[in-house]
N, C-alpha and C positions, 0 to 999 in steps of 0.2 A: 957288318957285324949282325947281331941279333941273337935270338934264342930259338933253338929247335925244341918244340914241345911235342912229345908223343901223345897219342890219344890216351885220355885218362878218364876214370869214373870216380864218382864220389862213393866213399864207404862211410856212412854216418858216424860210426864210433872210432874210425881210424883217423886220428888228428893229422896224419901226414898225407892225407888225400884231400882233394878239392872239397870244400864244404858242401857244394851242391853241383851236380853235373851240368845244370843249365847256367850258362854264363850270361850276365847282363851287360858287362863292360870290362875293358882291360886297358892297361897302360904300361908301356915299356919305359921305365925310368932310367935315364943315363945309359941306355943301350945294354943294361945288365940285369935290372930287376923287373920282373914281370909281375905286376899286381893284377889280380882278377877279382871283380866284384860279382857276387851272386845274390840271391834272395836270402841267403843265410850267412852273410858276412864277407869280409875282405880276406883275400888269400894272397900269399907271396910264393911264387914258384922258385924252387931251388934246382937249377939244371944239373948241378954236380951230383946230387943223389936222387934226382927225379922225384922230388917230394914237394909238399906244400907246407907252409906255416899259416895257420888260421888266426885271424884277428876278429873275434866275435864281439858283439855288444855285451858288456858286463854291466847289468843294472847297478846303479848307485856308485859306479866307478867313473869319475870324471875324466880319467885318462884313456878310457876305452872309446871305441867308435860309438856314435849316438844311436845307430840303428843297424840291424843286420841286413837290411835291404839296400844294396849299393847299386844305384842306377847310372852313375857316371863317376869317372876319376879324371882329375886334371892335375898337372904339376905347375907350380909357380916358383918364384925365387926361394921361398921358405920350405918347399917340399910338396908332397902329394896332398891333394884335397879331394875328398869324396863327397858325393851328393847323394842323399837318401831320397827315396820316393816319398 
């Protein structure tokens, strides 16, 4: 199984593209969800429509990620965990 990812570029104001072209880390969750960490946030790849969903840091929102710089991603029993630089 796995995901086929075409070459892609970031378009800063197009929220369906990767948040930054330089990838710091990635994690394939349950062989279906590809999460990609960049210096500008966490991204989830959607292979059905070849697009991304961005998860940026939203200041003062405790439900958002704590930083946009994602240096590693790991999965445990409760789900994905990211590590910021």
